[in-house]
Every structure is written in C-alpha cells, then in structure tokens.
C-alpha positions in Angstrom: 69.2 72.7 209.5 67.0 71.4 212.3 63.3 70.4 212.2 62.8 71.6 208.7 64.0 75.1 209.5 67.1 76.7 207.9 69.2 79.0 210.0 70.9 81.8 208.2 74.0 83.6 209.4 72.9 87.0 210.8 74.0 90.1 208.9 74.0 93.8 209.4 71.3 94.2 206.8 68.0 93.5 208.5 66.2 92.0 205.5 66.7 91.4 201.8 63.5 93.2 200.7 64.2 96.6 202.2 67.9 96.4 201.2 67.0 95.4 197.6 64.4 98.1 197.4 66.7 100.9 198.5 69.5 99.6 196.2 67.1 99.6 193.2 65.6 103.0 194.1 69.1 104.5 194.3 70.1 102.9 191.0 67.0 104.1 189.3 67.3 107.7 190.5 71.0 108.1 190.0 71.6 106.1 186.8 68.5 104.9 185.0 66.4 108.1 185.3 68.9 110.5 183.7 69.6 107.9 180.9 65.9 107.4 180.3 65.4 111.2 180.1 68.3 111.4 177.5 66.8 108.7 175.4 63.3 110.1 175.5 64.6 113.5 174.5 66.5 111.9 171.6 63.4 109.9 170.5 61.4 113.1 170.5 63.0 114.5 167.4 62.7 113.3 163.8 65.0 110.6 162.5 66.5 112.9 159.8 67.3 115.5 162.4 68.9 113.0 164.7 71.1 111.6 161.9 72.1 115.0 160.6 73.2 116.1 164.1 74.7 112.9 165.4 76.6 111.9 162.2 77.7 115.3 160.8 81.3 115.5 159.7 82.2 117.6 162.8 80.6 115.1 165.1 82.3 112.1 163.4 85.7 113.9 163.8 84.9 114.4 167.5 84.0 110.7 167.9 87.2 109.6 166.2 89.3 111.7 168.5 87.4 110.9 171.7 87.2 107.1 171.2 90.6 106.8 169.5 92.5 108.7 172.1 90.6 107.0 174.9 91.4 103.5 173.6 95.0 104.4 173.0 95.4 106.0 176.4 93.7 103.1 178.2 95.9 100.6 176.4 99.1 102.5 177.3 97.8 102.9 180.9 97.1 99.1 181.1 100.7 98.4 180.4 102.3 101.2 182.4 99.8 100.7 185.2 100.6 97.0 185.5 104.3 97.7 185.7 103.8 100.4 188.3 101.5 98.3 190.4 104.0 95.5 190.3 106.8 97.7 191.5 104.7 99.2 194.3 103.6 95.8 195.5 106.7 93.7 195.1 109.6 96.1 195.9 110.6 98.3 198.8 112.4 101.5 197.9 112.9 105.0 199.3 109.8 107.2 199.1 107.6 104.3 198.0 104.7 105.6 200.1 105.0 109.0 198.5 104.9 107.5 195.0 102.0 105.4 196.0 100.1 108.4 197.3 100.9 110.4 194.1 99.0 107.8 192.1 95.7 109.1 193.6 96.6 112.7 192.6 94.3 112.7 189.5 91.4 111.6 191.7 91.8 114.5 194.1 93.0 117.2 191.7 90.2 119.3 190.1 90.1 118.6 186.4 90.6 122.2 185.5 93.8 122.4 187.6 95.1 119.2 185.9 94.4 120.7 182.5 96.2 124.0 183.3 99.2 122.1 184.8 99.5 119.8 181.8 99.2 122.7 179.4 101.9 124.6 181.3 104.4 121.8 180.9 103.4 120.8 177.3 103.2 124.2 175.8 106.0 125.3 173.5 107.6 127.2 176.3 107.0 124.4 178.9 109.4 121.7 180.1 108.1 119.0 177.8 107.3 121.4 175.0 110.9 122.6 174.8 112.2 119.0 174.7 109.8 118.0 171.9 110.2 121.2 169.8 113.6 120.4 168.2 112.0 117.2 166.9 109.2 119.0 165.3 106.6 117.6 167.7 103.9 119.9 169.1 102.4 118.5 172.3 99.8 121.1 173.5 96.8 122.3 171.4 96.9 119.2 169.2 95.3 115.7 169.4 98.5 114.6 171.2 97.5 116.9 174.0 94.2 115.1 174.3 96.1 111.8 174.6 98.5 113.2 177.2 95.6 114.4 179.4 93.8 111.1 179.1 97.0 109.3 180.1 97.1 111.4 183.3 93.5 110.9 184.4 93.3 107.2 183.5 96.4 105.7 185.1 95.1 105.5 188.7 92.2 103.3 187.6 94.6 100.6 186.4 97.0 100.8 189.3 94.4 100.7 192.0 92.5 97.8 190.3 95.7 95.7 190.0 97.3 96.3 193.4 94.9 94.1 195.5 95.2 91.3 193.0 99.0 91.5 193.0 99.0 91.6 196.8 97.0 88.4 196.9 99.2 86.7 194.3 101.5 84.4 196.3 105.2 84.7 195.4 105.5 81.0 196.1 103.8 80.3 192.7 106.5 82.2 190.9 109.2 80.4 193.0 107.6 77.0 192.1 107.6 77.9 188.4 111.3 78.9 188.7 112.2 75.6 190.4 110.5 73.7 187.6 112.8 75.4 185.1 110.6 78.2 183.9 112.3 81.4 182.9 111.1 84.9 183.9 109.2 85.5 180.7 107.6 82.1 180.8 106.6 82.6 184.5 105.0 85.9 183.8 103.1 84.7 180.7 101.9 81.4 182.3 101.6 82.2 186.0 101.3 85.9 186.6 99.5 87.2 183.5 96.5 84.7 183.7 96.0 85.7 187.4 96.0 89.5 186.8 94.4 89.6 183.3 90.8 90.0 184.6 91.8 92.9 186.9 93.8 94.4 184.0 90.8 94.2 181.8 88.7 95.9 184.5 91.3 98.7 184.9 91.4 99.2 181.1 87.6 99.5 181.0 87.5 101.9 183.9 90.2 104.0 182.4 88.5 104.0 179.0 85.1 105.0 180.4 86.6 107.9 182.4 88.6 109.1 179.3 85.6 109.1 177.0 83.7 111.4 179.3 86.6 113.6 180.4 86.1 117.3 179.8 87.8 119.6 182.2 91.4 118.5 181.9 91.2 118.1 178.1 89.8 121.4 176.9 92.8 123.4 178.2 95.4 121.4 176.4 93.5 120.3 173.3 93.2 123.5 171.4 89.5 122.7 170.7 89.8 123.2 166.9 86.7 121.7 165.1 87.6 118.7 162.9 91.1 118.6 164.5 91.2 118.6 168.3 87.6 118.9 169.4 86.4 116.1 171.7 82.8 114.9 171.7 82.0 116.2 175.2 83.1 119.6 174.2 80.9 119.5 171.1 77.9 118.7 173.3 78.7 121.8 175.4 79.0 123.9 172.3 75.7 122.7 171.0 74.1 123.5 174.3 75.6 127.0 174.4 74.0 127.6 170.9 70.7 126.3 172.2 70.8 123.3 169.9 69.4 120.9 172.4 68.3 118.3 169.9 71.8 118.2 168.4 73.4 118.0 171.8 71.1 115.1 172.8 71.8 113.2 169.6 75.5 113.4 170.0 75.2 112.4 173.7 73.1 109.4 172.7 75.6 108.2 170.2 78.4 108.7 172.8 76.4 106.8 175.4 75.6 103.9 173.1 79.2 103.5 171.8 80.6 103.7 175.4 78.2 101.0 176.6 79.1 98.8 173.7 82.8 99.1 174.4 82.2 98.4 178.1 80.1 95.4 177.3 82.9 94.0 175.2 85.4 94.6 178.1 83.0 92.9 180.6 82.6 89.8 178.4 86.4 89.6 177.9 86.9 89.9 181.7 84.5 87.1 182.4 86.1 84.9 179.8 89.5 85.5 181.2 88.3 84.7 184.7 86.6 81.5 183.4 89.8 80.4 181.6 91.9 81.1 184.7 89.6 78.9 186.9 89.6 76.2 184.2 
C-alpha cells in the first residue's frame, strides 16, 4: 500500500465484474434454468394430481430402491475407495499405473456398455452368476443388480477425491505418532482419518449423487420389474413414453428435492469435519 492506493496482484482474469457475470450466466443457463422449468411445470398441476403421481405405491417403491441402493453403494465405495486410494498412493507394485488408469474406466465407458458388461458377468450363465447360483443368490435382474451397477459407476468418485489428499498427507505425521507409542489402529483413527474425512465425505456425496441419477448401466442389469427392481429414473422415462408429462415431472421433482436434501447434509457434515480438523 502506498499513498492510499492498494496494489493487487495481477491475474489472468481481467476484471471481477465480467468474470463474475460470465460465471453467473453459465450457472443460470446450465443449472438454474432447467431446474426452474421443472419446478414451474410441477407447480402447474393440481396438488392432488401431484401427490397421486409422486407418491403412488409404484413411485414409492422406485424411490426406496434408488435411494437405498445409492446410499448403500456410496457407503461401500467410501470404504473400498479409501483403501484403494491408500494403496495406490502409498505403495509401489507391478502394474500400479495400469490399475490406477482402470479406476477411470467407468468415466470413459458408455453407460450402456457398462450395463451390458455387468449383465454378462452377473447373469446366471456369467462368471459371477455361476459362483453365486449354488448359494441361491441371483445377481442380475434383481435389486442386487442395481446395487452392483451403482458400485461400479461410483467407485472412481471416491478414489479420485481422496488421492490428492493422501498425497499431501505427510508420512512423517504417522511416523511421529508411531514414535510416541501409537499403534497402527490408533494412528489411523487419530491422525489419518481426521485428515481424510472431509474428502471422504465429498467422495461419498459425489458417488451418491451420480448413483441416484444413473440410468444407462442400471436398466440392463436391474430387470426393471415394477415394485421390485424399477429405479426412479426409469419410472420417469416410462411416464414420458406414456405421455404422462405431469406424472414424470412430479416424480422428477421429488427425486430432485430428496437428492438436494441428502447433498446438503453431506456438505454440512463435510464442513463440520473440516472445522473439527482445524480446531
């Protein structure tokens, strides 16, 4: 500061105003406008019609499967993804780069291709299907098939979210804890877990959000039986194909509201974990 003037470090962005305006315009066109159109369409029908379509027994069964399988798959991916990210960051082993590249396969693979591949191995005559059949377990064309597909598409979100955090986590902190007499379990719970918990919560939220809206990879392996293995996104498509636009809008609105509520809880939890870690 000199002579009452404040000198700011030059940046690549020429000015805050134009940059902020472009960012808000992009957000409005790509995110807020479609959501507003959905809510306006839902508000255009009567309350009774909305309730009948959004909370019918078939819709409630689809919600339970979509949200239940998504929460369960995201929880499992949070644990498995943490272990996998830890192994990829902290250990060197043959073909590590290949394994690391395969993590991104669900990102690059078309969802329909993923669904066909999962159905092939989980069907009664597939590799996993033959292993599970003697135990009386049917993988494909059941709610378990939905869970299996959501596991596949959600794992990369957890791994890729945790990897940068683990790379920045100094091994010296663990060594110091060991020198002070802490065991491996105590070191993980008191040193490692608080540092990676916010990133793990973010990965969980991303995996859950992707799972709730997943369609392409699920419909091939789910069986799509109403009241049994029909997911909410598929029910929306079914209503659209039958020209029931009001019912499709109502179901989509409930799905949107519930997803936003779960994501809000995850964001609040993440910030609380970050605040506790800093404190």
